TORDRENTOR-318175 format. One line per 5 residues: number of its first residue (from 1); for each residue x, y, z of C-alpha. Coordinates in Angstrom, 2 decimals, m for minus. Layout:
! residues N
NUM> X,Y,Z | ...
***
This chain:
! residues 245
1> m27.89,m35.13,67.49 | m24.93,m33.76,65.60 | m25.13,m33.64,61.85 | m22.72,m36.26,60.51 | m23.10,m35.21,56.88
6> m19.70,m34.43,55.37 | m19.19,m31.14,53.59 | m19.18,m31.41,49.82 | m17.40,m28.11,49.25 | m14.31,m28.40,47.03
11> m10.89,m27.88,48.60 | m9.06,m24.64,47.85 | m7.41,m24.61,44.44 | m3.63,m24.54,44.54 | m1.91,m21.73,42.66
16> m1.09,m22.66,39.06 | 2.56,m23.55,38.46 | 2.20,m23.62,34.68 | 4.80,m21.46,32.99 | 3.45,m18.66,30.76
21> 3.67,m19.17,27.03 | 5.52,m15.87,26.56 | 8.27,m13.75,28.08 | 8.51,m10.04,28.74 | 11.89,m8.33,29.07
26> 12.38,m5.01,30.81 | 14.16,m2.22,28.93 | 17.87,m3.09,29.00 | 20.17,m1.20,31.33 | 23.47,0.28,30.17
31> 25.25,m2.86,31.37 | 22.96,m4.99,29.20 | 23.44,m2.97,26.03 | 25.42,m4.57,23.17 | 29.12,m4.25,23.95
36> 31.24,m1.98,21.75 | 34.60,m2.86,23.30 | 35.27,m5.91,21.15 | 38.93,m6.63,20.45 | 40.32,m5.32,17.16
41> 40.93,m8.81,15.80 | 37.17,m9.51,15.96 | 36.68,m7.11,13.05 | 39.34,m8.67,10.83 | 37.90,m10.60,7.90
46> 38.99,m14.21,7.53 | 38.91,m16.28,4.32 | 35.88,m18.10,5.72 | 34.07,m14.77,6.21 | 34.74,m13.77,2.60
51> 33.55,m17.13,1.26 | 30.37,m16.96,3.33 | 29.61,m13.43,2.11 | 30.18,m14.41,m1.52 | 27.95,m17.47,m1.15
56> 25.17,m15.37,0.39 | 25.34,m12.78,m2.42 | 25.36,m15.52,m5.07 | 22.32,m17.21,m3.50 | 20.38,m13.91,m3.44
61> 21.32,m13.21,m7.06 | 20.19,m16.66,m8.19 | 16.94,m16.35,m6.24 | 16.09,m13.04,m7.93 | 17.03,m14.40,m11.36
66> 14.99,m17.59,m11.02 | 11.98,m16.11,m9.16 | 9.76,m15.79,m12.28 | 10.47,m19.43,m13.19 | 9.43,m20.92,m9.83
71> 6.20,m22.88,m9.99 | 3.69,m23.24,m7.17 | 4.98,m26.77,m6.56 | 8.54,m25.49,m6.21 | 7.48,m22.82,m3.74
76> 5.54,m25.39,m1.73 | 8.58,m27.68,m1.66 | 10.78,m24.84,m0.40 | 8.26,m23.92,2.28 | 8.02,m27.55,3.39
81> 11.80,m27.69,3.69 | 11.81,m24.53,5.85 | 9.06,m25.92,8.10 | 10.98,m29.17,8.57 | 14.15,m27.30,9.49
86> 12.48,m24.70,11.73 | 9.10,m25.98,12.96 | 8.87,m23.08,15.43 | 9.52,m19.36,15.11 | 10.36,m17.08,18.03
91> 9.08,m13.53,17.56 | 10.21,m10.61,19.72 | 8.10,m7.45,19.57 | 10.09,m4.39,20.63 | 8.22,m1.41,22.11
96> 9.33,2.22,22.00 | 10.74,2.03,25.55 | 12.98,m0.86,24.34 | 11.15,m3.48,26.37 | 10.45,m6.70,24.47
101> 7.55,m9.14,24.34 | 8.52,m12.63,23.17 | 6.51,m15.66,22.09 | 7.22,m18.80,20.05 | 4.75,m19.72,17.28
106> 4.45,m22.67,14.91 | 6.23,m21.65,11.72 | 3.03,m22.44,9.82 | 1.16,m19.63,11.62 | 0.31,m16.41,9.79
111> 1.16,m12.87,10.85 | m2.37,m12.48,12.24 | m1.38,m14.84,15.08 | 1.35,m12.42,16.12 | m1.07,m9.48,15.99
116> m3.61,m11.38,18.07 | m0.98,m12.20,20.70 | 0.23,m8.60,20.94 | m3.28,m7.15,21.10 | m4.26,m9.62,23.78
121> m1.27,m8.50,25.85 | m2.22,m4.80,25.81 | m4.12,m2.85,28.45 | m7.89,m2.79,27.97 | m7.89,0.93,27.11
126> m5.21,0.40,24.46 | m6.60,m2.72,22.75 | m8.94,m0.73,20.43 | m6.01,1.37,19.12 | m4.61,0.24,15.79
131> m0.93,m0.62,15.47 | 1.45,m2.00,12.84 | 4.36,m4.38,13.15 | 7.39,m3.64,11.04 | 11.13,m4.13,10.58
136> 13.79,m1.49,10.03 | 16.09,m0.75,8.27 | 14.99,m0.86,5.54 | 11.50,m0.28,6.84 | 8.95,m2.90,5.88
141> 5.49,m3.06,7.37 | 3.68,m6.37,7.89 | m0.03,m5.56,7.76 | m2.76,m8.16,8.02 | m4.61,m6.22,5.32
146> m1.71,m6.69,2.87 | m2.45,m9.70,0.61 | 1.30,m10.15,0.08 | 1.69,m10.69,3.83 | m1.50,m12.09,5.33
151> m1.51,m15.34,3.32 | 2.12,m16.24,4.00 | 3.35,m18.33,6.91 | 5.96,m17.04,9.32 | 8.46,m19.31,7.57
156> 7.53,m17.88,4.17 | 7.97,m14.37,5.57 | 11.53,m15.39,6.46 | 10.92,m14.93,10.19 | 12.12,m18.43,11.13
161> 13.81,m19.39,13.34 | 13.70,m16.02,15.14 | 13.06,m12.37,14.31 | 12.43,m9.02,15.95 | 9.49,m6.78,14.98
166> 8.99,m3.17,16.01 | 5.56,m1.79,16.88 | 4.01,1.57,16.03 | 0.61,2.73,17.31 | m1.79,5.05,15.51
171> m1.90,7.02,18.77 | 1.53,8.66,18.86 | 1.48,8.90,22.66 | 2.67,5.30,22.81 | 5.50,5.75,20.30
176> 7.83,7.90,22.43 | 10.91,6.40,24.06 | 9.81,7.69,27.47 | 6.38,6.04,27.14 | 6.19,2.68,28.98
181> 4.88,m0.24,26.97 | 1.06,m0.18,27.35 | 0.82,m3.79,28.45 | m1.64,m5.45,30.78 | m0.67,m5.64,34.44
186> m0.57,m9.44,34.25 | 2.13,m9.18,31.58 | 4.14,m6.52,33.40 | 4.13,m8.69,36.52 | 6.19,m11.30,34.65
191> 8.90,m8.86,33.56 | 12.48,m10.16,33.62 | 15.89,m8.74,32.83 | 17.61,m9.18,29.50 | 20.25,m11.90,29.43
196> 23.78,m10.65,30.04 | 25.59,m10.10,26.72 | 28.45,m12.50,25.86 | 32.02,m11.70,26.85 | 34.51,m12.09,24.01
201> 37.98,m13.45,24.44 | 40.66,m10.78,24.05 | 43.13,m13.27,22.57 | 43.30,m13.25,18.76 | 41.66,m16.28,17.20
206> 43.24,m18.43,14.55 | 42.31,m16.72,11.27 | 42.34,m20.07,9.53 | 39.43,m21.40,11.60 | 35.96,m21.60,10.18
211> 33.84,m18.55,10.97 | 31.22,m20.84,12.45 | 33.47,m21.37,15.47 | 33.02,m17.72,16.44 | 30.26,m16.52,18.82
216> 26.87,m15.91,17.32 | 24.31,m13.41,18.55 | 20.93,m14.93,19.39 | 18.81,m11.98,18.36 | 19.50,m8.47,17.22
221> 17.17,m6.41,19.42 | 17.41,m3.42,17.10 | 16.01,m5.18,14.06 | 15.85,m8.55,12.34 | 17.77,m11.60,13.46
226> 21.48,m11.85,12.76 | 21.51,m14.37,9.93 | 25.30,m14.66,9.66 | 27.38,m16.76,11.99 | 30.42,m14.95,13.28
231> 29.65,m11.95,11.08 | 32.43,m9.31,10.99 | 32.19,m5.56,10.57 | 34.66,m2.82,9.60 | 36.40,m1.20,12.54
236> 34.74,2.15,11.92 | 31.38,0.60,12.83 | 32.39,0.20,16.46 | 33.40,3.84,16.79 | 30.84,6.10,18.46
241> 29.65,9.48,17.16 | 32.49,11.93,16.88 | 35.11,9.18,17.22 | 36.54,9.96,13.81 | 38.07,13.35,13.07
***
């Protein structure tokens, strides 16, 4: 008599369709590098640009002048305001080969959360190697052992809403530009290309318009986020080495 007992083995598990909580960008190609062929009018300062620069300098001056007078309650109120405005912070960690690892954290997280994420993304043979996250220029290191850093939230460190950190390993083999990022194979498998940079209109804009109407860069991959909207630069900045005689 045939056995009529049904098999109790579980059906095959379908592949997970859940999106990863991070992104990994390949080193940018020459076509994906920041464009240096912006029209001349892009570098012309407008009245709105001058006002914005003056306001920023005045705010920094007042902050430095009033820093000793700020109480703990005032600092907590400012931090609460930042958290309400930017509840999440996107951090991009740039490796020596110019590839970038990106993840979004709650703005209340500490720098140790970023270190834990980066270390967990490394190859097994590289995980024991110490590294430091920093910004440049000017160079500032963010060490978990630094009491002026470890107890502050990402918002208090002025990383919100988005910032770029560079990474340096104690083992100098991983700090050369020709050294691929020592990431786990599961991370490398998710590599994607950098977004195509924006194309700027060659027609001069109305100088009387607010600077906020101009394009804004999402993230400066060479350092910290671009905090100014429609920021302008002198024309000599777009000239390459040896362009001036």
